[in-house]
C-alpha positions in Angstrom: 0.1 -0.1 0.0 1.3 3.4 -1.1 -0.5 4.6 2.2 0.3 3.4 5.8 -2.3 1.3 7.8 0.1 0.0 10.5 1.5 2.2 13.1 4.8 3.7 12.9 7.7 1.0 12.8 10.2 0.8 15.8 13.0 2.3 13.8 16.8 2.8 14.7 19.4 5.2 15.7 18.8 8.7 14.7 14.9 8.3 14.8 12.3 8.9 17.5 12.6 5.5 19.1 10.4 6.2 22.0 7.6 8.0 19.8 5.5 4.8 19.7 3.2 5.5 22.6 2.5 9.1 20.6 2.1 7.4 17.2 -0.4 5.2 19.0 -2.2 7.9 20.6 -2.3 9.9 17.4 -3.8 6.8 15.5 -6.5 6.4 18.4 -7.2 9.8 18.6 -8.0 10.0 14.8 -9.8 6.7 15.0 -12.1 8.0 17.9 -13.1 11.2 16.0 -14.7 9.5 12.9 -17.4 7.0 12.4 -17.4 3.5 11.2 -17.2 5.1 7.7 -14.1 6.8 8.7 -11.5 8.4 6.1 -8.6 6.1 5.4 -5.9 7.3 8.4 -3.1 9.3 7.3 0.3 7.8 7.0 2.3 8.5 10.2 5.8 9.9 8.7 8.8 11.0 11.0 11.1 12.9 8.5 8.9 15.8 7.6 9.0 17.3 11.0 11.0 16.8 14.3 8.6 14.0 15.6 5.9 11.7 14.3 2.6 13.4 12.5 0.2 12.1 9.8 1.4 13.4 6.3 -1.7 16.1 6.9 -0.2 17.4 9.8 3.2 17.6 8.5 2.0 20.4 6.2 4.5 18.9 3.5 4.4 17.1 -0.1 5.2 13.3 1.4 5.0 10.0 -0.3 5.2 6.9 1.9 6.3 3.7 0.3 5.4 1.2 3.3 6.4 -2.3 3.9 3.4 -4.0 1.9 4.5 -1.7 -0.9 8.3 -2.4 -0.8 7.5 -6.2 -0.7 5.1 -6.1 -3.6 6.9 -4.3 -6.1 10.3 -6.2 -5.8 12.5 -3.8 -7.6 15.9 -4.8 -8.7 17.6 -1.5 -6.9 16.9 0.6 -4.5 16.7 3.6 -6.9 13.6 1.8 -8.7 11.6 2.5 -5.7 12.2 6.0 -6.5 11.8 6.4 -10.0 9.2 8.2 -11.2 7.7 9.0 -7.7 6.1 12.6 -7.4 8.9 15.2 -8.1 11.6 12.6 -8.4 13.9 11.9 -11.3 16.5 9.0 -11.1 19.4 8.9 -13.6 22.3 6.2 -13.7 25.2 5.2 -15.5 24.0 1.7 -16.4 22.4 -1.0 -14.5 23.4 -3.1 -11.3 25.2 -0.8 -9.0 26.6 1.9 -11.4 26.5 5.2 -10.4 23.1 7.1 -9.6 22.0 10.2 -9.1 18.4 11.1 -7.7 17.0 14.6 -8.4 14.4 16.0 -6.5 12.3 18.8 -7.6 14.7 19.5 -10.4 17.7 20.4 -7.6 21.0 18.4 -8.0 21.9 14.9 -6.8 23.6 16.8 -3.7 21.0 18.7 -2.7 18.9 15.7 -1.8 19.7 14.1 1.7 19.8 10.3 2.2 19.0 9.1 5.6 19.3 5.4 6.7 17.5 4.9 9.9 17.9 8.5 10.7 21.9 8.7 9.8 22.8 10.7 6.6 24.7 8.7 4.0 26.9 10.7 1.7 30.2 11.6 0.4 31.9 14.4 1.8 34.3 14.7 -1.3 31.5 14.3 -3.9 28.6 15.7 -1.9 25.9 13.4 -3.6 24.5 9.9 -1.6 26.0 6.8 -3.1 22.3 5.5 -3.9 23.4 2.4 -6.0 25.2 1.0 -3.0 22.1 0.7 -0.5 20.7 -2.8 -0.9 17.0 -2.9 -1.5 16.7 -6.5 0.4 17.5 -4.7 3.5 14.8 -2.0 3.6 11.2 -2.2 4.3 10.0 1.7 4.3 11.0 4.5 2.7 9.8 8.2 3.2 10.4 10.9 0.5 9.9 14.6 1.7 9.9 16.8 -0.8 10.8 20.6 -0.4 13.3 22.6 1.6 14.3 21.3 4.9 17.4 22.5 6.0 16.0 24.2 9.0 15.4 20.7 10.3 18.4 18.9 8.7 21.1 21.6 7.7 23.3 21.5 4.7 22.1 20.3 1.3 18.2 19.7 2.1 17.3 21.7 -0.7 15.3 19.7 -3.1 14.0 17.3 -0.1 15.0 14.3 2.2 14.7 10.6 1.4 14.9 8.6 4.4 14.9 4.7 4.0 14.4 2.3 7.0 15.8 -1.0 7.8 14.3 -4.3 8.7 13.1 -3.9 12.2 13.4 -6.7 15.0 9.8 -8.5 15.5 8.5 -9.8 18.6 9.3 -13.4 19.4 12.0 -15.8 17.7 11.4 -15.4 14.3 13.6 -16.1 11.0 13.7 -16.2 7.1 15.9 -17.1 4.4 15.9 -16.2 0.6 17.5 -17.3 -2.5 17.1 -15.9 -5.9 18.7 -15.4 -9.4 17.7 -14.4 -13.0 19.0 -12.4 -16.2 22.5 -11.8 -16.3 23.7 -14.6 -14.4 22.6 -12.6 -11.3 22.3 -15.0 -8.3 21.5 -13.9 -4.4 21.3 -15.4 -1.2 19.7 -13.2 2.1 18.7 -14.3 5.8 17.7 -12.5 9.0 16.8 -13.5 12.3 14.7 -11.2 14.9 14.3 -12.0 18.8 12.2 -10.0 21.1 10.2 -10.6 24.5 8.6 -7.0 24.5 11.4 -5.0 26.3 14.5 -5.9 24.5 14.4 -6.7 20.8 17.1 -7.5 18.6 17.5 -8.4 14.7 20.3 -8.9 12.2 19.7 -9.5 8.5 22.4 -10.1 5.7 22.1 -10.4 1.9 24.8 -11.5 -0.7 24.1 -10.8 -4.3 26.4 -11.1 -7.2 26.0 -10.5 -11.2 27.8 -10.7 -14.4 25.7 -7.5 -15.3 25.4 -6.0 -18.8 27.0 -3.5 -21.5 27.2 0.0 -20.2 27.6 1.7 -23.9 26.7 0.1 -27.0 29.2 -2.6 -28.2 30.7 -2.7 -24.5 31.7 -5.6 -22.4 29.4 -6.6 -19.4 30.3 -5.1 -16.6 29.3 -6.6 -13.2 28.5 -6.0 -9.6 29.0 -7.8 -6.3 27.6 -6.6 -2.9 27.5 -8.2 0.4 25.4 -6.1 3.1 24.1 -6.8 6.5 22.0 -4.6 9.2 22.0 -5.4 13.2 19.8 -3.4 15.4 19.1 -3.9 19.2 16.2 -1.8 21.0 15.3 -1.7 24.9 12.5 -0.1 26.5 13.4 1.5 29.9 11.4 1.4 33.1 10.5 4.9 32.8 8.5 4.6 28.8 12.0 5.7 27.3 14.0 3.8 24.9 17.4 3.3 23.6 18.6 1.7 20.6 21.9 0.8 18.5 22.0 0.2 15.0 24.6 -1.0 12.6 24.8 -1.2 8.9 27.3 -2.0 6.3 27.4 -2.6 2.6 30.6 -3.7 0.8 31.5 -5.2 -2.5 32.7 -4.1 -6.2 31.3 -2.5 -9.2 32.7 -2.4 -12.5 32.5 0.5 -15.0 33.6 1.2 -18.6 37.4 1.5 -17.9 38.1 0.3 -14.4 36.1 -0.9 -11.0 35.6 0.5 -7.7 35.6 -1.3 -4.2 33.3 0.2 -1.8 32.1 0.4 1.6 29.5 2.1 3.0 28.9 1.8 7.2 26.6 3.8 9.3 27.0 3.1 13.4 24.4 4.8 15.5 23.1 5.1 19.5 19.6 6.6 20.3 18.4 7.6 23.7 15.0 8.9 23.8 13.4 9.5 27.3 10.8 11.5 29.0 12.2 14.0 31.9 8.8 15.1 33.1 5.1 15.0 31.6 5.9 18.0 29.2 9.7 17.4 28.4 11.2 14.6 26.5 14.8 14.7 25.5 16.5 12.6 23.0 20.2 12.2 22.3 21.7 10.7 19.0 25.5 9.5 18.6 26.4 8.2 14.9 29.1 7.7 12.4 28.8 7.0 8.9 31.6 6.2 6.3 31.6 6.0 2.6 34.9 4.4 1.1 36.0 4.0 -2.4 38.9 2.6 -4.2 39.0 3.2 -7.6 41.3 1.3 -10.4 40.9 3.2 -13.6 42.6 2.7 -17.0 42.3 6.4 -18.2 43.2 8.2 -15.0 45.4 7.1 -11.9 43.9 5.0 -9.5 42.5 6.7 -6.4 41.0 6.4 -3.2 38.2 8.5 -1.4 37.4 7.8 2.1 35.3 10.1 4.1 33.9 9.9 7.5 31.3 12.0 9.1 30.5 11.9 13.1 27.4 13.8 14.3 26.2 14.2 17.9 22.4 15.6 18.0 20.4 16.6 21.3 16.7 17.3 20.9 14.3 18.7 23.7 10.7 18.6 23.0 8.2 20.3 25.4 4.4 19.9 24.9 1.7 22.1 26.1 -1.7 20.6 25.2 -1.7 20.3 21.6 1.1 22.6 21.1 5.1 21.6 20.6 8.2 23.3 20.8 11.4 21.5 19.9 15.0 22.8 20.7 18.0 21.1 19.8 21.6 21.4 18.8 24.0 19.4 16.6 27.8 19.1 16.4 29.2 17.1 13.3 32.5 16.7 11.6 33.7 15.7 8.2 36.9 13.8 7.7 38.7 12.8 4.5 41.5 10.5 3.9 42.5 10.3 0.0 45.2 9.6 -2.5 44.4 13.2 -3.5 46.3 15.9 -1.7 43.5 18.0 -0.6 44.3 21.3 0.9 42.1 20.6 3.8 41.1 17.2 5.4 38.3 18.0 7.9 36.0 20.6 8.8 33.4 20.9 11.5 30.1 22.2 11.9 27.7 23.2 14.9 24.2 24.1 14.7 21.2 25.2 16.7 17.7 24.8 15.8 14.3 24.8 16.6 10.7 24.1 15.7 7.4 25.3 16.9 4.2 23.7 16.2 0.7 25.1 17.0 -2.7 23.8 16.8 -6.2 25.5 16.7 -8.6 23.0 15.9 -8.8 22.8 12.0 -5.6 24.9 11.5 -2.0 24.0 11.9 0.9 26.5 12.1 4.5 25.2 12.1 7.4 27.5 12.2 11.3 26.1 12.2 14.6 28.1 12.6 18.3 26.7 12.5 21.7 28.4 12.4 24.9 26.7 11.4 28.4 27.6 11.8 31.0 25.8 9.6 34.6 26.5 9.8 34.7 26.1 5.9 32.5 28.6 4.5 31.0 30.2 7.4 27.3 30.7 9.0 24.4 29.7 7.0 20.6 30.6 8.9 17.7 28.7 7.6 13.9 28.8 8.2 10.6 27.9 7.3 6.9 28.7 8.1 3.9 26.5 6.9 0.3 27.1 7.5 -2.4 24.4 7.2 -6.3 24.0 7.1 -8.7 21.2 7.3 -11.9 22.0 5.8 -13.5 18.8 7.1 -12.3 15.6 7.7 -11.2 14.7 4.2 -9.8 18.0 2.5 -6.9 20.2 3.6 -5.0 23.0 2.1 -1.5 24.1 3.0 0.7 26.8 2.0 4.7 27.2 3.0 7.7 29.2 2.7 11.3 27.7 3.6 14.9 28.7 2.7 17.7 26.3 2.5 21.4 25.9 1.2 24.0 23.5 -0.5 27.5 23.4 1.0 30.3 23.3 -1.2 32.1 19.9 -1.1 35.6 19.1 -0.5 36.2 18.5 -4.2 34.4 21.9 -5.1 36.6 23.9 -2.1 40.0 22.1 -1.7 40.8 19.8 -4.7 44.5 20.6 -5.9 45.4 21.6 -9.2 45.2 18.5 -11.7 46.6 18.7 -15.4 45.2 16.0 -17.6 47.3 14.6 -20.4 44.5 15.0 -23.1 44.6 18.9 -22.0 42.8 21.1 -19.8 43.0 20.9 -15.6 40.7 21.3 -12.7 41.2 22.9 -9.5 38.9 23.4 -6.4 38.1 27.0 -5.2 38.0 27.9 -1.7 36.3 31.2 -1.8 33.3 29.4 -2.6 30.0 30.4 -1.0 27.0 28.1 -0.1 24.3 28.0 -2.8 21.1 29.6 -1.0 17.8 28.7 -1.9 14.2 30.1 -1.2 11.0 28.2 -1.9 7.1 28.6 -2.0 4.5 25.9 -2.1 1.0 25.8 -2.2 -0.9 22.1 -1.8 -4.4 20.4 -1.6 -5.2 17.2 -0.3 -8.3 14.8 -0.3 -8.3 11.5 1.8 -11.5 9.0 1.8 -12.2 5.8 3.0 -10.6 4.1 -0.1 -8.7 6.4 -1.9 -6.6 9.7 -1.8 -5.2 12.7 -3.9 -2.6 15.3 -3.4 -1.6 18.1 -5.5 1.3 20.7 -5.1 2.5 23.5 -7.0 5.8 25.3 -5.9 8.6 27.7 -7.1 12.2 27.3 -6.0 14.7 30.1 -6.7 18.7 29.2 -6.3 21.7 31.8 -5.9 25.0 31.3 -6.1 24.6 28.1 -7.8 27.8 26.5 -8.0 29.1 25.4 -11.8 32.0 24.8 -13.3 34.1 28.0 -15.0 36.4 27.7 -18.1 39.3 29.9 -19.3 38.7 28.7 -22.9 41.7 26.6 -23.1 40.1 23.6 -20.9 41.1 24.8 -17.4 38.0 24.7 -15.1 37.3 25.4 -11.6 33.9 25.9 -9.9 32.4 29.2 -9.4 29.3 31.0 -7.8 28.4 31.9 -11.3 24.6 31.2 -12.0 21.1 31.3 -10.7 18.6 28.9 -11.2 14.5 29.0 -11.2 12.5 25.7 -10.8 8.7 25.6 -11.0 6.7 22.4 -10.8 3.5 20.5 -10.4 3.2 17.2 -8.7 0.1 15.2 -8.5 -0.4 11.9 -6.5 -3.3 9.6 -5.9 -4.1 6.1 -4.6 -6.9 3.9 -4.4 -7.6 0.4 -2.6 -10.8 -1.5 -2.8 -11.3 -5.4 -3.0 -7.9 -6.5 -3.2 -6.7 -3.8 -5.9 -4.3 -1.4 -4.8 -3.5 1.5 -7.3 -1.2 4.4 -7.4 -0.6 7.3 -9.8 2.3 10.0 -9.7 2.4 13.1 -12.1 5.1 15.4 -12.3 5.9 18.5 -14.3 9.1 20.7 -13.9 10.5 23.4 -15.5 14.1 23.8 -14.2 16.5 26.7 -15.6 19.4 28.5 -15.4 18.3 31.9 -14.8 20.7 33.6 -16.8 20.7 31.3 -20.1 17.2 30.1 -19.7 18.4 26.8 -20.9 17.1 23.7 -19.0 19.4 22.3 -16.1 21.4 19.2 -17.2 19.9 15.9 -16.9 16.1 17.3 -15.7 13.3 15.8 -17.5 10.3 18.1 -17.7 7.6 15.4 -17.5 7.4 12.1 -15.4 4.6 9.9 -14.7 4.2 6.6 -12.8 1.5 4.0 -12.4 1.7 1.3 -9.9 -1.4 -1.7 -10.2 -1.3 -4.7 -8.0 -4.1 -7.1 -7.1 -4.7 -9.7 -4.8 -6.3 -13.1 -5.9 -6.3 -15.8 -3.1 -2.9 -16.8 -2.6 -1.6 -14.5 -5.4 -0.7 -11.0 -5.9 -0.3 -9.7 -9.3 1.0 -6.2 -10.3 3.0 -4.0 -12.7 4.2 -0.7 -13.1 4.4 2.1 -15.9 7.0 4.8 -15.8 7.2 7.3 -18.5 9.8 10.2 -18.6 10.3 13.2 -21.2 13.3 14.3 -22.9 16.4 15.8 -21.3 19.8 17.8 -22.4 23.1 16.0 -21.0 24.7 19.4 -21.1 24.2 22.9 -20.0 24.2 24.3 -23.4 21.2 22.2 -24.1 23.0 20.8 -27.2 22.7 16.9 -26.2 19.4 15.8 -26.3 18.3 12.5 -24.6 15.0 11.1 -25.7 12.0 10.3 -23.5 11.3 6.6 -22.6 8.5 4.5 -21.2 8.9 1.0 -19.7 6.4 -1.2 -18.2 7.5 -3.6 -15.5 5.3 -7.0 -14.4 5.3 -9.2 -11.2 3.7 -11.8 -9.3 4.0 -13.4 -5.7 2.9 -16.7 -5.0 2.1 -17.9 -1.4 2.3 -21.6 -2.7 2.3 -22.9 0.9 2.2 -21.9 4.7 5.7 -19.8 5.1 6.7 -20.2 1.4 6.7 -17.2 -1.0 7.6 -17.1 -4.6 8.4 -14.2 -6.4 9.0 -13.4 -10.4 9.6 -9.9 -11.7 10.1 -9.0 -15.4 11.3 -5.3 -15.5 11.3 -3.4 -19.0 9.1 -5.9 -20.8 9.1 -4.5 -24.1 13.0 -4.5 -23.7 12.9 -0.5 -24.4 16.7 0.2 -24.0 17.0 3.7 -23.0 19.6 6.4 -21.4 19.4 8.8 -18.9 23.3 10.0 -19.0 25.8 10.3 -21.5 29.6 9.7 -21.3 32.3 12.1 -21.7 32.9 10.9 -25.3 29.3 11.5 -26.0 28.3 7.8 -25.9 25.2 6.9 -24.0 25.1 4.8 -20.8 22.4 2.2 -21.6 19.9 0.6 -19.4 19.7 -3.1 -19.0 16.6 -3.9 -21.2 14.4 -6.6 -20.2 15.5 -8.2 -16.8 13.9 -11.4 -15.5 14.4 -12.1 -11.6 13.0 -14.9 -9.3 13.1 -16.0 -5.9 11.8 -18.0 -3.1 11.4 -17.1 0.6 10.8 -19.5 3.8 9.9 -17.9 7.2 11.2 -19.9 10.0 
C-alpha cells in the first residue's frame, strides 16, 4: 500500500525510538474522531518534521512507500523504488550498482539528503549519496519528503529528504531465508533472524548478491556488480517509558564500469536514547558515524582512494503543552577525508542550533522552524521555514509554506588540488566558494477518503550562488558561484484501494532552468509519470508498474538531447504453502533500452533492457 495502515515501525538510531506511544495515541485519536465510515488514516511520518506526524499534519509533500509496497514491487535496485515518484527523477550510468543520481524537484543530486535509519549517508568529497550501494533487500519502508528542509537537517536539504528504514526487530523468535537469481547470471541469497520479549528486541539480516551485469555502452563488455550487506539493530524499553537503541549497517563490494572498477564500503553506526524527563519534556540524544569509502582502479586516470567519515552528535528537547509543541536542539558534526588526492584541507566541523514550533488551533496548524549553522569551511548560514495548514473537513486540507535552504560546497569544490590532464586542460577547487542559497514557496491541496486519496502541489524554487564549472577557454576548469536557477513544478499523487486492488498514480511537471541562459538544467526531465497497480487473488498478488519520462539534455548548453522513454514492469507473488513465498518479476517487458546520461565521449549509458528475476522465501 502507498498509504500506511499500520503504526509507525520501531526504527533505529537517529529516529524517534520512543515515539511509539505518541504514534499510537495519534492513531486512536484519529479513529475516535470519525465514524465507522472513517476516512483512511494518514500515514504517520517522522522525516517531515521533528516528531511523528500524519502526512496532513506535517504540512509537507510526502510520499510513503510502506512495507507492503516495498515487498510487492520487488525492485531490482533501491533507486527503482524512487524512479517516477512525484517530483523525483533518477539518472544512472547503467544498471547493477553503477553511479546513480536522484534529482528531487529539479535540484542537483547533492541537494537531496539520504537518511538511513536517521543517519545521513553521503560522500563528503563528491557531496552526493551513493544510492547504488544501498541494498533494497534490507529496506522495508521509505519516506520521500519534498521541499526545503535545511531548517531541520542543515546543509543540502534543498530539494528534499529521502529516508530509508531497514528491517526492524519483531516480537518472538523469528527468522527467514531467501534465494534467487535471474538475467545476466544474477544470484543472491539473504537471511535474517529476530528476537524480542516486549522489552528488549534484536534483529540481524544480511544479503549477498552477484551479477555479471550487462553492457553499459553500445558494443561494450558486460560490467558486473558484487555486494554483501547486513544490518543489526538492538532496542530496549526503559522502565520510565523511554527507549534506547543501537544500529549497525554495512554494505561492501565491487562494481565494474567502463574502464575500471571500484571497491566500496558504506558503514553507519548509531546510538539513540529517547526518554521523558517530565510529563511535558522529552529529551533525545543521537550519536552516529557514517563512512563512505571507495577505492577505484581506472584505465584512463590514476588509481584513487576517497574515504570520508562523518561523525554527528545531536540533542533534541521536546516540550508539549496541550496540543502545542516546541522542539529545541543542537548538533555537532565533523567531516574527515583520507584520500590519495592531496586535499588542501582534510576536515571541517559544523555546529548548529535549531528549533521548531508547532501550534494547533482546531482545524488549523501552524509550524515555524529555524536553524543556524556555523561551519569552519564556509561560515554561517541561517535557514527557516513557516507553514500553515487548514482542514476544511475530515477529508480535505490546504497547506501553504515558505522555506529557505542551502547546499554546502564539497571538499572537491573547495579543496581539490590543481590537476592537469594528459588530454589537455585542468581542474582545481576554489576555496572562496559560497554555499548555494535557495528559497521556495509551495501551495498544496489534498483529499483522503475511505478507499482513495489525492494530493496536488505547486511550487517555485529560486537558487542563488549556483555552483557551476567555469573555464578560461583552454579547458582549465574550476567551480564558481556564477549561476542562478529558477525551478517551477506541479506534482500529483493519488491512490486507490478496494477489494484487493491497490493503485497509485504519480504525475510530475518540472521546469528547471538556468536563470541566466534560460536553458534547462542538465539531465532534468520536464515530465514524469508512474502508475502502480497490484491485485490480490487468493494466494497470488499480481501487479505492474508503468514509468514514463520526457526528454532531457545532458549538457548545460542544451545541445545533447536524450529522448524520453517509457517502460512496463510486471510482477507476481505466490504464497504456495504455509511460510513459503515465490516471486517473479520482469522489468522493461518490451525491452525498451534507453539512456538517462552520456559519457564524456558522447556515448550513452544504456539501461539493462528486459530483466527477469525470481526468488523463493521461507519464514522460519
